N, C-alpha and C positions, 0 to 999 in steps of 0.2 A: 367708183364702183366702175367704172372701165376697165381701172388700172387692177382690180380683184380679179373683172374677168377675163382679161388677158393672162396672167397670172395662172387664173384656173386654168387655161387653155395649155398652158404650159409648165403644168406642172410636175409632170414626170420626166419632165429636164432638168425642171429648178429644184426638182428632190436630191435628184444624183448629181447634181453640179454644188449642193448646198449643204449636203447631206455629209456624214463620217469620212468615207470614201471620197467625196468631188475634190472642185478643185481649187484649192485655195485662195489663188486670186479674182475666183468670180463674184463671192461675196461684196469688197470693197467697190469692183468696179458695179456690179450692180447700184450699192449704197451713192455713188458718184454719179450716173446715167437717168436713175429713177429716183431715187430717196432725196437728193440731193435738189434738184431740182423740184420737185412735189414741196420740198419745203421750201424754197425760195420763193414758188408761184403765190405762198400763201401769205409772208413777210409786207408787211406794208410798203408800200415805195421807197419810202424814204430809207430801208434799210438795206433796200435791193440794189438802188441806186450808188448810196454809198456806206457799206457796211462799215464797221468798227471791226476791231479785232475781237471783240466780243460778241458782237452779232456773226461772226465765223465760228467762232466756239457752239451758239446757238444750233445754225445750222447741221454743225456736226454735232452736234449732241442728239440733237432731233432725225437727222439722218440714219443714224446711227439703232436709235429706238424703230425707226419706223420699218428698219431691216427686218429686225429683232421682231417686230410683229408678224412681218413677212415669210421670215422662215420659219416661225413656231406655228405660221397657219398651214403652209405647207408639210411640216412634219407631219403635221396631225391630219396630212389627206383631203384639206380644205372645205372640213365640215360643215362652217359658218358661210349664209350667202355671201357674195358679193356687196351686198347693201349693209349686210348686218359686218362684214368687217371695214365696210368705209366709216360707218358709225363709230366704230370701233376706236379706229386707227384718229380718227378726229377728235372723238373726247378724251381718248388719252394723249395728244399732243398740247391740251386746253386746260385740264385737269391741274387744278391749284395744291398747293402743300395742305394737305390738312382736310382736303374738301373728302366729301365720299366717295368710293372709288365702286361706283357702281355708271351702267349703261345710261 
């Protein structure tokens, strides 16, 4: 929730740099600085300490997905509460193929 609270506070800036006229280098830097660290933190310790190539792709995949969630929320003007966004993001990270797509 704290991440989404912070992002909401910075939403005008983020909308400018992530939007169509923004800085194309900012998205990848945000993905690295925030999203990859977030995904790394929820990994089991054995994967953080000794990541395989597959784990590296897993982190890259979910970091990009998390950035997509953030960018979409910012583009929409941050209408959902931070708590709701935290629940949405966590649910999306752990949804299984074929599982109901509901919060």
